[in-house]
N, CA, C and O atoms as CSV, one atom per row, in Angstrom:
chain,resi,resn,atom,element,x,y,z
A,1,MET,N,N,0.820,-1.195,0.000
A,1,MET,CA,C,0.000,0.000,0.000
A,1,MET,C,C,0.863,1.258,0.000
A,1,MET,O,O,0.523,2.249,-0.645
A,2,ALA,N,N,1.990,1.214,0.731
A,2,ALA,CA,C,2.870,2.389,0.767
A,2,ALA,C,C,3.420,2.671,-0.628
A,2,ALA,O,O,3.450,3.821,-1.069
A,3,GLU,N,N,3.855,1.622,-1.319
A,3,GLU,CA,C,4.375,1.807,-2.676
A,3,GLU,C,C,3.309,2.417,-3.580
A,3,GLU,O,O,3.591,3.365,-4.313
A,4,ASP,N,N,2.101,1.890,-3.537
A,4,ASP,CA,C,1.026,2.414,-4.383
A,4,ASP,C,C,0.759,3.889,-4.085
A,4,ASP,O,O,0.610,4.697,-5.001
A,5,ALA,N,N,0.701,4.231,-2.807
A,5,ALA,CA,C,0.437,5.634,-2.443
A,5,ALA,C,C,1.543,6.543,-2.960
A,5,ALA,O,O,1.256,7.583,-3.553
A,6,TRP,N,N,2.804,6.171,-2.747
A,6,TRP,CA,C,3.913,7.012,-3.216
A,6,TRP,C,C,3.899,7.145,-4.738
A,6,TRP,O,O,4.238,8.204,-5.266
A,7,ASN,N,N,3.513,6.086,-5.449
A,7,ASN,CA,C,3.481,6.151,-6.910
A,7,ASN,C,C,2.365,7.046,-7.439
A,7,ASN,O,O,2.370,7.379,-8.624
A,8,THR,N,N,1.419,7.442,-6.611
A,8,THR,CA,C,0.430,8.428,-7.053
A,8,THR,C,C,1.040,9.816,-7.145
A,8,THR,O,O,0.533,10.678,-7.863
A,9,ARG,N,N,2.122,10.030,-6.423
A,9,ARG,CA,C,2.781,11.340,-6.329
A,9,ARG,C,C,1.809,12.398,-5.827
A,9,ARG,O,O,1.844,13.545,-6.270
A,10,ASP,N,N,0.951,12.009,-4.908
A,10,ASP,CA,C,-0.022,12.907,-4.293
A,10,ASP,C,C,0.388,13.123,-2.836
A,10,ASP,O,O,0.089,12.285,-1.985
A,11,PRO,N,N,1.075,14.242,-2.533
A,11,PRO,CA,C,1.591,14.467,-1.183
A,11,PRO,C,C,0.528,14.384,-0.095
A,11,PRO,O,O,0.788,13.835,0.976
A,12,GLU,N,N,-0.657,14.917,-0.347
A,12,GLU,CA,C,-1.722,14.875,0.661
A,12,GLU,C,C,-2.121,13.437,0.964
A,12,GLU,O,O,-2.258,13.062,2.128
A,13,ARG,N,N,-2.305,12.641,-0.067
A,13,ARG,CA,C,-2.690,11.228,0.125
A,13,ARG,C,C,-1.609,10.475,0.894
A,13,ARG,O,O,-1.904,9.742,1.838
A,14,VAL,N,N,-0.365,10.659,0.487
A,14,VAL,CA,C,0.739,9.966,1.157
A,14,VAL,C,C,0.802,10.357,2.628
A,14,VAL,O,O,1.026,9.502,3.484
A,15,SER,N,N,0.609,11.622,2.928
A,15,SER,CA,C,0.755,12.099,4.311
A,15,SER,C,C,-0.251,11.454,5.265
A,15,SER,O,O,0.003,11.391,6.468
A,16,LEU,N,N,-1.374,10.981,4.760
A,16,LEU,CA,C,-2.403,10.387,5.628
A,16,LEU,C,C,-1.990,9.043,6.225
A,16,LEU,O,O,-2.646,8.559,7.147
A,17,ALA,N,N,-0.927,8.435,5.724
A,17,ALA,CA,C,-0.420,7.189,6.293
A,17,ALA,C,C,0.447,7.437,7.525
A,17,ALA,O,O,0.862,6.492,8.196
A,18,TYR,N,N,0.720,8.708,7.823
A,18,TYR,CA,C,1.621,9.081,8.907
A,18,TYR,C,C,0.849,9.764,10.031
A,18,TYR,O,O,-0.180,10.396,9.792
A,19,THR,N,N,1.348,9.634,11.249
A,19,THR,CA,C,0.715,10.324,12.362
A,19,THR,C,C,0.835,11.827,12.154
A,19,THR,O,O,1.741,12.279,11.454
A,20,PRO,N,N,-0.066,12.614,12.751
A,20,PRO,CA,C,0.023,14.074,12.588
A,20,PRO,C,C,1.362,14.654,13.024
A,20,PRO,O,O,1.773,15.703,12.528
A,21,ASP,N,N,2.051,13.979,13.952
A,21,ASP,CA,C,3.348,14.462,14.434
A,21,ASP,C,C,4.506,13.553,14.001
A,21,ASP,O,O,5.565,13.543,14.630
A,22,SER,N,N,4.296,12.805,12.939
A,22,SER,CA,C,5.309,11.867,12.451
A,22,SER,C,C,6.664,12.559,12.279
A,22,SER,O,O,6.744,13.718,11.871
A,23,ARG,N,N,7.729,11.811,12.602
A,23,ARG,CA,C,9.099,12.331,12.451
A,23,ARG,C,C,9.785,11.591,11.318
A,23,ARG,O,O,9.686,10.369,11.206
A,24,TRP,N,N,10.478,12.341,10.481
A,24,TRP,CA,C,11.183,11.785,9.323
A,24,TRP,C,C,12.642,12.200,9.323
A,24,TRP,O,O,13.009,13.293,9.753
A,25,ARG,N,N,13.460,11.284,8.825
A,25,ARG,CA,C,14.780,11.632,8.309
A,25,ARG,C,C,14.792,11.080,6.901
A,25,ARG,O,O,14.667,9.871,6.705
A,26,ASN,N,N,14.937,11.932,5.939
A,26,ASN,CA,C,15.021,11.548,4.535
A,26,ASN,C,C,16.335,12.105,3.999
A,26,ASN,O,O,16.480,13.313,3.807
A,27,ARG,N,N,17.278,11.219,3.765
A,27,ARG,CA,C,18.637,11.639,3.417
A,27,ARG,C,C,19.157,12.522,4.544
A,27,ARG,O,O,19.313,12.047,5.669
A,28,SER,N,N,19.426,13.783,4.271
A,28,SER,CA,C,19.912,14.686,5.321
A,28,SER,C,C,18.837,15.671,5.767
A,28,SER,O,O,19.131,16.629,6.482
A,29,ASP,N,N,17.600,15.443,5.350
A,29,ASP,CA,C,16.488,16.299,5.765
A,29,ASP,C,C,15.791,15.695,6.981
A,29,ASP,O,O,15.532,14.493,7.026
A,30,PHE,N,N,15.494,16.530,7.951
A,30,PHE,CA,C,14.771,16.121,9.154
A,30,PHE,C,C,13.493,16.939,9.210
A,30,PHE,O,O,13.541,18.167,9.130
A,31,LEU,N,N,12.350,16.277,9.348
A,31,LEU,CA,C,11.091,16.996,9.403
A,31,LEU,C,C,10.128,16.318,10.349
A,31,LEU,O,O,10.324,15.169,10.747
A,32,SER,N,N,9.090,17.043,10.702
A,32,SER,CA,C,8.105,16.533,11.642
A,32,SER,C,C,6.726,17.070,11.285
A,32,SER,O,O,6.556,18.265,11.041
A,33,GLY,N,N,5.748,16.178,11.259
A,33,GLY,CA,C,4.363,16.558,11.057
A,33,GLY,C,C,3.900,16.492,9.613
A,33,GLY,O,O,4.687,16.633,8.677
A,34,ARG,N,N,2.611,16.276,9.457
A,34,ARG,CA,C,2.030,16.135,8.115
A,34,ARG,C,C,2.246,17.355,7.220
A,34,ARG,O,O,2.582,17.178,6.049
A,35,PRO,N,N,2.070,18.582,7.712
A,35,PRO,CA,C,2.317,19.725,6.803
A,35,PRO,C,C,3.739,19.725,6.247
A,35,PRO,O,O,3.944,20.040,5.075
A,36,ALA,N,N,4.707,19.380,7.065
A,36,ALA,CA,C,6.096,19.319,6.593
A,36,ALA,C,C,6.282,18.186,5.586
A,36,ALA,O,O,7.022,18.331,4.613
A,37,ILE,N,N,5.611,17.063,5.820
A,37,ILE,CA,C,5.682,15.927,4.891
A,37,ILE,C,C,5.112,16.337,3.537
A,37,ILE,O,O,5.719,16.069,2.500
A,38,VAL,N,N,3.959,16.980,3.541
A,38,VAL,CA,C,3.332,17.423,2.292
A,38,VAL,C,C,4.252,18.381,1.542
A,38,VAL,O,O,4.455,18.227,0.338
A,39,ALA,N,N,4.805,19.359,2.236
A,39,ALA,CA,C,5.702,20.332,1.598
A,39,ALA,C,C,6.937,19.638,1.027
A,39,ALA,O,O,7.364,19.938,-0.088
A,40,PHE,N,N,7.506,18.715,1.793
A,40,PHE,CA,C,8.685,17.988,1.340
A,40,PHE,C,C,8.381,17.193,0.070
A,40,PHE,O,O,9.130,17.264,-0.904
A,41,LEU,N,N,7.273,16.430,0.082
A,41,LEU,CA,C,6.934,15.587,-1.065
A,41,LEU,C,C,6.563,16.420,-2.287
A,41,LEU,O,O,6.886,16.045,-3.414
A,42,ASP,N,N,5.893,17.537,-2.073
A,42,ASP,CA,C,5.560,18.420,-3.187
A,42,ASP,C,C,6.840,18.892,-3.884
A,42,ASP,O,O,6.934,18.857,-5.111
A,43,ALA,N,N,7.807,19.325,-3.107
A,43,ALA,CA,C,9.088,19.776,-3.682
A,43,ALA,C,C,9.833,18.618,-4.344
A,43,ALA,O,O,10.412,18.775,-5.418
A,44,LYS,N,N,9.812,17.461,-3.695
A,44,LYS,CA,C,10.489,16.272,-4.230
A,44,LYS,C,C,9.966,15.940,-5.621
A,44,LYS,O,O,10.756,15.761,-6.549
A,45,TRP,N,N,8.652,15.856,-5.780
A,45,TRP,CA,C,8.080,15.431,-7.049
A,45,TRP,C,C,8.049,16.537,-8.089
A,45,TRP,O,O,7.740,16.268,-9.250
A,46,ARG,N,N,8.355,17.757,-7.719
A,46,ARG,CA,C,8.575,18.813,-8.712
A,46,ARG,C,C,9.988,18.673,-9.291
A,46,ARG,O,O,10.246,19.072,-10.427
A,47,ARG,N,N,10.884,18.108,-8.503
A,47,ARG,CA,C,12.292,17.928,-8.892
A,47,ARG,C,C,12.517,16.558,-9.544
A,47,ARG,O,O,13.243,16.451,-10.532
A,48,GLU,N,N,11.891,15.513,-8.987
A,48,GLU,CA,C,12.076,14.133,-9.451
A,48,GLU,C,C,10.899,13.775,-10.354
A,48,GLU,O,O,9.862,13.306,-9.883
A,49,LEU,N,N,11.068,13.998,-11.642
A,49,LEU,CA,C,9.986,13.859,-12.612
A,49,LEU,C,C,9.823,12.414,-13.082
A,49,LEU,O,O,10.785,11.647,-13.119
A,50,ASP,N,N,8.591,12.058,-13.441
A,50,ASP,CA,C,8.253,10.709,-13.921
A,50,ASP,C,C,8.723,9.621,-12.960
A,50,ASP,O,O,9.222,8.576,-13.376
A,51,TYR,N,N,8.553,9.884,-11.683
A,51,TYR,CA,C,8.934,9.017,-10.572
A,51,TYR,C,C,8.174,7.685,-10.637
A,51,TYR,O,O,6.952,7.668,-10.781
A,52,ARG,N,N,8.916,6.561,-10.530
A,52,ARG,CA,C,8.345,5.216,-10.442
A,52,ARG,C,C,9.100,4.480,-9.343
A,52,ARG,O,O,10.330,4.426,-9.362
A,53,LEU,N,N,8.370,3.912,-8.384
A,53,LEU,CA,C,8.957,3.316,-7.176
A,53,LEU,C,C,8.570,1.849,-7.028
A,53,LEU,O,O,7.442,1.456,-7.325
A,54,ILE,N,N,9.529,1.045,-6.560
A,54,ILE,CA,C,9.250,-0.324,-6.117
A,54,ILE,C,C,9.838,-0.484,-4.719
A,54,ILE,O,O,11.013,-0.197,-4.490
A,55,LYS,N,N,8.996,-0.951,-3.779
A,55,LYS,CA,C,9.434,-1.243,-2.410
A,55,LYS,C,C,9.378,-2.746,-2.186
A,55,LYS,O,O,8.587,-3.449,-2.816
A,56,GLU,N,N,10.219,-3.232,-1.288
A,56,GLU,CA,C,10.226,-4.649,-0.941
A,56,GLU,C,C,10.485,-4.797,0.549
A,56,GLU,O,O,11.428,-4.220,1.091
A,57,LEU,N,N,9.642,-5.571,1.192
A,57,LEU,CA,C,9.808,-5.834,2.620
A,57,LEU,C,C,11.143,-6.518,2.864
A,57,LEU,O,O,11.505,-7.466,2.167
A,58,TRP,N,N,11.870,-6.030,3.860
A,58,TRP,CA,C,13.163,-6.613,4.205
A,58,TRP,C,C,13.057,-7.391,5.513
A,58,TRP,O,O,13.518,-8.529,5.603
A,59,ALA,N,N,12.452,-6.777,6.522
A,59,ALA,CA,C,12.314,-7.436,7.831
A,59,ALA,C,C,11.237,-6.713,8.635
A,59,ALA,O,O,10.896,-5.565,8.351
A,60,PHE,N,N,10.706,-7.408,9.645
A,60,PHE,CA,C,9.744,-6.759,10.537
A,60,PHE,C,C,9.781,-7.436,11.895
A,60,PHE,O,O,10.117,-8.614,12.015
A,61,HIS,N,N,9.429,-6.670,12.909
A,61,HIS,CA,C,9.325,-7.169,14.282
A,61,HIS,C,C,8.450,-6.193,15.058
A,61,HIS,O,O,8.730,-4.995,15.108
A,62,GLY,N,N,7.395,-6.715,15.657
A,62,GLY,CA,C,6.513,-5.861,16.432
A,62,GLY,C,C,5.938,-4.753,15.566
A,62,GLY,O,O,5.319,-5.016,14.535
A,63,ASN,N,N,6.147,-3.513,15.989
A,63,ASN,CA,C,5.602,-2.364,15.250
A,63,ASN,C,C,6.651,-1.698,14.356
A,63,ASN,O,O,6.509,-0.528,14.001
A,64,ARG,N,N,7.705,-2.439,13.992
A,64,ARG,CA,C,8.765,-1.886,13.149
A,64,ARG,C,C,8.955,-2.731,11.898
A,64,ARG,O,O,8.887,-3.959,11.931
A,65,ILE,N,N,9.193,-2.037,10.806
A,65,ILE,CA,C,9.403,-2.678,9.504
A,65,ILE,C,C,10.621,-2.040,8.851
A,65,ILE,O,O,10.854,-0.838,8.981
A,66,ALA,N,N,11.392,-2.856,8.151
A,66,ALA,CA,C,12.482,-2.363,7.315
A,66,ALA,C,C,12.164,-2.742,5.871
A,66,ALA,O,O,11.780,-3.878,5.593
A,67,VAL,N,N,12.323,-1.794,4.961
A,67,VAL,CA,C,12.107,-2.060,3.540
A,67,VAL,C,C,13.310,-1.571,2.754
A,67,VAL,O,O,14.031,-0.670,3.182
A,68,ARG,N,N,13.506,-2.174,1.616
A,68,ARG,CA,C,14.461,-1.648,0.651
A,68,ARG,C,C,13.644,-1.175,-0.529
A,68,ARG,O,O,12.546,-1.679,-0.766
A,69,PHE,N,N,14.159,-0.219,-1.268
A,69,PHE,CA,C,13.404,0.313,-2.390
A,69,PHE,C,C,14.342,0.857,-3.444
A,69,PHE,O,O,15.517,1.123,-3.194
A,70,GLN,N,N,13.782,1.012,-4.627
A,70,GLN,CA,C,14.457,1.697,-5.719
A,70,GLN,C,C,13.397,2.488,-6.468
A,70,GLN,O,O,12.243,2.074,-6.574
A,71,TYR,N,N,13.813,3.626,-6.980
A,71,TYR,CA,C,12.915,4.375,-7.849
A,71,TYR,C,C,13.702,5.021,-8.965
A,71,TYR,O,O,14.889,5.318,-8.829
A,72,GLU,N,N,13.015,5.233,-10.070
A,72,GLU,CA,C,13.613,5.890,-11.226
A,72,GLU,C,C,12.913,7.224,-11.449
A,72,GLU,O,O,11.716,7.369,-11.197
A,73,TRP,N,N,13.683,8.189,-11.923
A,73,TRP,CA,C,13.167,9.533,-12.159
A,73,TRP,C,C,14.149,10.279,-13.043
A,73,TRP,O,O,15.278,9.839,-13.255
A,74,HIS,N,N,13.701,11.414,-13.554
A,74,HIS,CA,C,14.620,12.279,-14.303
A,74,HIS,C,C,14.460,13.708,-13.823
A,74,HIS,O,O,13.435,14.091,-13.259
A,75,ASP,N,N,15.510,14.485,-14.065
A,75,ASP,CA,C,15.480,15.893,-13.682
A,75,ASP,C,C,14.970,16.736,-14.857
A,75,ASP,O,O,14.601,16.198,-15.901
A,76,ALA,N,N,14.953,18.034,-14.679
A,76,ALA,CA,C,14.434,18.943,-15.704
A,76,ALA,C,C,15.251,18.918,-16.989
A,76,ALA,O,O,14.760,19.308,-18.048
A,77,GLU,N,N,16.505,18.458,-16.897
A,77,GLU,CA,C,17.362,18.371,-18.084
A,77,GLU,C,C,17.288,17.007,-18.747
A,77,GLU,O,O,18.073,16.707,-19.646
A,78,GLU,N,N,16.329,16.162,-18.299
A,78,GLU,CA,C,16.118,14.812,-18.842
A,78,GLU,C,C,17.232,13.828,-18.484
A,78,GLU,O,O,17.361,12.796,-19.142
A,79,ALA,N,N,18.032,14.115,-17.469
A,79,ALA,CA,C,19.015,13.150,-16.970
A,79,ALA,C,C,18.274,12.165,-16.062
A,79,ALA,O,O,17.561,12.572,-15.145
A,80,TRP,N,N,18.449,10.867,-16.325
A,80,TRP,CA,C,17.751,9.819,-15.571
A,80,TRP,C,C,18.608,9.298,-14.427
A,80,TRP,O,O,19.837,9.279,-14.500
A,81,PHE,N,N,17.922,8.875,-13.364
A,81,PHE,CA,C,18.571,8.333,-12.170
A,81,PHE,C,C,17.783,7.137,-11.654
A,81,PHE,O,O,16.569,7.048,-11.834
A,82,ARG,N,N,18.491,6.226,-11.013
A,82,ARG,CA,C,17.857,5.201,-10.194
A,82,ARG,C,C,18.339,5.469,-8.771
A,82,ARG,O,O,19.540,5.524,-8.507
A,83,SER,N,N,17.397,5.631,-7.877
A,83,SER,CA,C,17.712,5.900,-6.473
A,83,SER,C,C,17.512,4.620,-5.682
A,83,SER,O,O,16.472,3.967,-5.776
A,84,TYR,N,N,18.533,4.270,-4.895
A,84,TYR,CA,C,18.532,3.049,-4.087
A,84,TYR,C,C,18.419,3.450,-2.627
A,84,TYR,O,O,19.096,4.374,-2.177
A,85,GLY,N,N,17.557,2.752,-1.880
A,85,GLY,CA,C,17.417,3.148,-0.492
A,85,GLY,C,C,16.923,2.056,0.433
A,85,GLY,O,O,16.465,0.991,0.019
A,86,ASN,N,N,17.040,2.378,1.698
A,86,ASN,CA,C,16.526,1.555,2.793
A,86,ASN,C,C,15.750,2.472,3.716
A,86,ASN,O,O,16.135,3.615,3.961
A,87,GLU,N,N,14.646,1.944,4.223
A,87,GLU,CA,C,13.820,2.706,5.159
A,87,GLU,C,C,13.571,1.869,6.401
A,87,GLU,O,O,13.489,0.642,6.346
A,88,GLN,N,N,13.454,2.557,7.508
A,88,GLN,CA,C,13.020,1.958,8.768
A,88,GLN,C,C,11.748,2.677,9.169
A,88,GLN,O,O,11.697,3.907,9.198
A,89,TRP,N,N,10.713,1.896,9.482
A,89,TRP,CA,C,9.417,2.463,9.838
A,89,TRP,C,C,9.018,2.011,11.233
A,89,TRP,O,O,9.283,0.875,11.628
A,90,GLU,N,N,8.386,2.899,11.971
A,90,GLU,CA,C,7.804,2.561,13.270
A,90,GLU,C,C,6.356,3.035,13.266
A,90,GLU,O,O,6.070,4.171,12.889
A,91,PHE,N,N,5.449,2.164,13.684
A,91,PHE,CA,C,4.014,2.443,13.637
A,91,PHE,C,C,3.439,2.651,15.029
A,91,PHE,O,O,3.952,2.129,16.019
A,92,ASP,N,N,2.355,3.432,15.083
A,92,ASP,CA,C,1.641,3.608,16.350
A,92,ASP,C,C,0.596,2.502,16.500
A,92,ASP,O,O,0.487,1.619,15.649
A,93,GLU,N,N,-0.164,2.560,17.582
A,93,GLU,CA,C,-1.160,1.531,17.868
A,93,GLU,C,C,-2.326,1.524,16.875
A,93,GLU,O,O,-3.085,0.556,16.833
A,94,ASN,N,N,-2.482,2.590,16.073
A,94,ASN,CA,C,-3.545,2.663,15.064
A,94,ASN,C,C,-3.060,2.294,13.667
A,94,ASN,O,O,-3.828,2.362,12.708
A,95,GLY,N,N,-1.795,1.904,13.543
A,95,GLY,CA,C,-1.254,1.513,12.252
A,95,GLY,C,C,-0.718,2.654,11.414
A,95,GLY,O,O,-0.368,2.455,10.250
A,96,LEU,N,N,-0.645,3.863,11.992
A,96,LEU,CA,C,-0.053,4.989,11.273
A,96,LEU,C,C,1.445,5.038,11.556
A,96,LEU,O,O,1.897,4.690,12.647
A,97,MET,N,N,2.193,5.469,10.572
A,97,MET,CA,C,3.639,5.534,10.735
A,97,MET,C,C,4.003,6.778,11.536
A,97,MET,O,O,3.672,7.901,11.156
A,98,ARG,N,N,4.688,6.554,12.647
A,98,ARG,CA,C,5.076,7.704,13.473
A,98,ARG,C,C,6.543,8.079,13.282
A,98,ARG,O,O,6.975,9.155,13.696
A,99,ARG,N,N,7.302,7.187,12.654
A,99,ARG,CA,C,8.718,7.472,12.415
A,99,ARG,C,C,9.151,6.810,11.116
A,99,ARG,O,O,8.823,5.655,10.844
A,100,ARG,N,N,9.896,7.570,10.324
A,100,ARG,CA,C,10.440,7.073,9.055
A,100,ARG,C,C,11.863,7.579,8.920
A,100,ARG,O,O,12.122,8.777,9.031
A,101,GLU,N,N,12.777,6.662,8.682
A,101,GLU,CA,C,14.169,7.023,8.440
A,101,GLU,C,C,14.581,6.407,7.117
A,101,GLU,O,O,14.481,5.194,6.929
A,102,ALA,N,N,15.046,7.249,6.198
A,102,ALA,CA,C,15.395,6.786,4.856
A,102,ALA,C,C,16.812,7.198,4.495
A,102,ALA,O,O,17.195,8.359,4.632
A,103,SER,N,N,17.577,6.225,4.032
A,103,SER,CA,C,18.910,6.459,3.489
A,103,SER,C,C,18.837,6.156,1.999
A,103,SER,O,O,18.391,5.078,1.607
A,104,ILE,N,N,19.271,7.100,1.163
A,104,ILE,CA,C,19.059,6.992,-0.283
A,104,ILE,C,C,20.303,7.461,-1.031
A,104,ILE,O,O,20.931,8.453,-0.662
A,105,ASN,N,N,20.646,6.730,-2.088
A,105,ASN,CA,C,21.736,7.105,-2.986
A,105,ASN,C,C,21.214,7.157,-4.415
A,105,ASN,O,O,20.435,6.296,-4.823
A,106,ASP,N,N,21.632,8.148,-5.168
A,106,ASP,CA,C,21.214,8.325,-6.557
A,106,ASP,C,C,22.339,7.895,-7.493
A,106,ASP,O,O,23.498,8.259,-7.295
A,107,VAL,N,N,21.984,7.116,-8.515
A,107,VAL,CA,C,22.952,6.667,-9.509
A,107,VAL,C,C,22.447,7.081,-10.883
A,107,VAL,O,O,21.325,6.732,-11.250
A,108,PRO,N,N,23.240,7.810,-11.649
A,108,PRO,CA,C,22.812,8.164,-13.010
A,108,PRO,C,C,22.646,6.894,-13.855
A,108,PRO,O,O,23.444,5.962,-13.759
A,109,ILE,N,N,21.597,6.877,-14.681
A,109,ILE,CA,C,21.389,5.770,-15.610
A,109,ILE,C,C,21.073,6.348,-16.986
A,109,ILE,O,O,20.667,7.503,-17.113
A,110,ARG,N,N,21.267,5.525,-18.007
A,110,ARG,CA,C,20.882,5.917,-19.362
A,110,ARG,C,C,19.398,5.615,-19.550
A,110,ARG,O,O,18.851,4.722,-18.904
A,111,LEU,N,N,18.768,6.349,-20.418
A,111,LEU,CA,C,17.351,6.148,-20.705
A,111,LEU,C,C,17.069,4.679,-21.021
A,111,LEU,O,O,16.077,4.126,-20.546
A,112,GLU,N,N,17.920,4.049,-21.808
A,112,GLU,CA,C,17.704,2.653,-22.207
A,112,GLU,C,C,17.920,1.655,-21.066
A,112,GLU,O,O,17.599,0.476,-21.213
A,113,ASP,N,N,18.460,2.114,-19.929
A,113,ASP,CA,C,18.656,1.240,-18.772
A,113,ASP,C,C,17.482,1.257,-17.798
A,113,ASP,O,O,17.503,0.558,-16.784
A,114,ARG,N,N,16.469,2.045,-18.100
A,114,ARG,CA,C,15.284,2.087,-17.233
A,114,ARG,C,C,14.605,0.730,-17.207
A,114,ARG,O,O,14.585,0.011,-18.206
A,115,ARG,N,N,14.039,0.384,-16.033
A,115,ARG,CA,C,13.314,-0.883,-15.889
A,115,ARG,C,C,11.900,-0.694,-15.362
A,115,ARG,O,O,11.092,-1.622,-15.412
A,116,PHE,N,N,11.593,0.484,-14.862
A,116,PHE,CA,C,10.288,0.749,-14.264
A,116,PHE,C,C,9.462,1.513,-15.299
A,116,PHE,O,O,9.402,2.742,-15.272
A,117,LEU,N,N,8.836,0.783,-16.199
A,117,LEU,CA,C,8.275,1.378,-17.409
A,117,LEU,C,C,6.750,1.404,-17.469
A,117,LEU,O,O,6.188,1.584,-18.550
A,118,TRP,N,N,6.078,1.233,-16.361
A,118,TRP,CA,C,4.618,1.263,-16.392
A,118,TRP,C,C,4.105,2.706,-16.485
A,118,TRP,O,O,4.843,3.651,-16.204
A,119,PRO,N,N,2.833,2.867,-16.882
A,119,PRO,CA,C,2.248,4.225,-16.922
A,119,PRO,C,C,2.230,4.846,-15.527
A,119,PRO,O,O,2.326,4.135,-14.527
A,120,ALA,N,N,2.106,6.161,-15.460
A,120,ALA,CA,C,2.064,6.871,-14.173
A,120,ALA,C,C,1.017,6.246,-13.263
A,120,ALA,O,O,-0.053,5.838,-13.713
A,121,GLY,N,N,1.342,6.177,-11.982
A,121,GLY,CA,C,0.441,5.595,-10.993
A,121,GLY,C,C,1.031,4.329,-10.393
A,121,GLY,O,O,2.197,4.010,-10.628
A,122,PRO,N,N,0.223,3.602,-9.614
A,122,PRO,CA,C,0.721,2.391,-8.964
A,122,PRO,C,C,1.274,1.370,-9.954
A,122,PRO,O,O,0.827,1.290,-11.099
A,123,ARG,N,N,2.242,0.600,-9.500
A,123,ARG,CA,C,2.850,-0.458,-10.308
A,123,ARG,C,C,1.806,-1.528,-10.603
A,123,ARG,O,O,1.128,-1.988,-9.683
A,124,PRO,N,N,1.659,-1.934,-11.854
A,124,PRO,CA,C,0.708,-2.997,-12.184
A,124,PRO,C,C,1.053,-4.298,-11.463
A,124,PRO,O,O,2.225,-4.585,-11.216
A,125,ALA,N,N,0.044,-5.070,-11.131
A,125,ALA,CA,C,0.226,-6.317,-10.376
A,125,ALA,C,C,1.144,-7.301,-11.098
A,125,ALA,O,O,1.816,-8.102,-10.448
A,126,ASP,N,N,1.184,-7.255,-12.417
A,126,ASP,CA,C,2.017,-8.212,-13.150
A,126,ASP,C,C,3.433,-7.701,-13.424
A,126,ASP,O,O,4.228,-8.395,-14.058
A,127,HIS,N,N,3.754,-6.488,-12.951
A,127,HIS,CA,C,5.112,-5.965,-13.137
A,127,HIS,C,C,6.012,-6.567,-12.060
A,127,HIS,O,O,5.642,-6.551,-10.886
A,128,PRO,N,N,7.181,-7.096,-12.423
A,128,PRO,CA,C,8.048,-7.729,-11.430
A,128,PRO,C,C,8.542,-6.750,-10.365
A,128,PRO,O,O,8.652,-5.546,-10.600
A,129,GLY,N,N,8.834,-7.298,-9.197
A,129,GLY,CA,C,9.410,-6.531,-8.100
A,129,GLY,C,C,10.929,-6.494,-8.209
A,129,GLY,O,O,11.503,-6.939,-9.202
A,130,LEU,N,N,11.563,-5.964,-7.186
A,130,LEU,CA,C,13.020,-5.814,-7.205
A,130,LEU,C,C,13.739,-7.144,-7.325
A,130,LEU,O,O,14.656,-7.277,-8.135
A,131,THR,N,N,13.342,-8.131,-6.537
A,131,THR,CA,C,14.006,-9.431,-6.587
A,131,THR,C,C,13.850,-10.068,-7.957
A,131,THR,O,O,14.810,-10.602,-8.513
A,132,GLU,N,N,12.632,-10.012,-8.504
A,132,GLU,CA,C,12.381,-10.614,-9.823
A,132,GLU,C,C,13.163,-9.902,-10.928
A,132,GLU,O,O,13.523,-10.520,-11.930
A,133,LEU,N,N,13.423,-8.617,-10.751
A,133,LEU,CA,C,14.210,-7.865,-11.739
A,133,LEU,C,C,15.716,-8.042,-11.543
A,133,LEU,O,O,16.512,-7.525,-12.327
A,134,GLY,N,N,16.101,-8.767,-10.506
A,134,GLY,CA,C,17.524,-8.943,-10.234
A,134,GLY,C,C,18.182,-7.717,-9.636
A,134,GLY,O,O,19.400,-7.551,-9.703
A,135,LEU,N,N,17.353,-6.855,-9.046
A,135,LEU,CA,C,17.850,-5.623,-8.439
A,135,LEU,C,C,17.915,-5.803,-6.938
A,135,LEU,O,O,18.309,-4.882,-6.223
């Protein structure tokens, strides 16, 4: 569900999965609360164009989950990137995420090296995940 929401590129929709006072570390950015999340994601998706994301569960215990992910995007100059990352999530008693920590690295790729080629929006059910793609 998190992957599908992020692939909508709708900051308001994505923010509803987080507690009103959720705390984030995204790369070197630290933020807190839904308004900050919305502002951050709005700026992110203005910069990271044609964003396509795949997440994969890595581990979980109690109210904590670790995922790995990759996403592809291009900048305003049409330079393409694949971003590789790991996230740690902590949930509250209502199932909302109260803490998110993300470490992400960007790698330039050629247009012909793209693998996330579905239309804008959630990844189709028949599109392979990271493991199936050998990523």
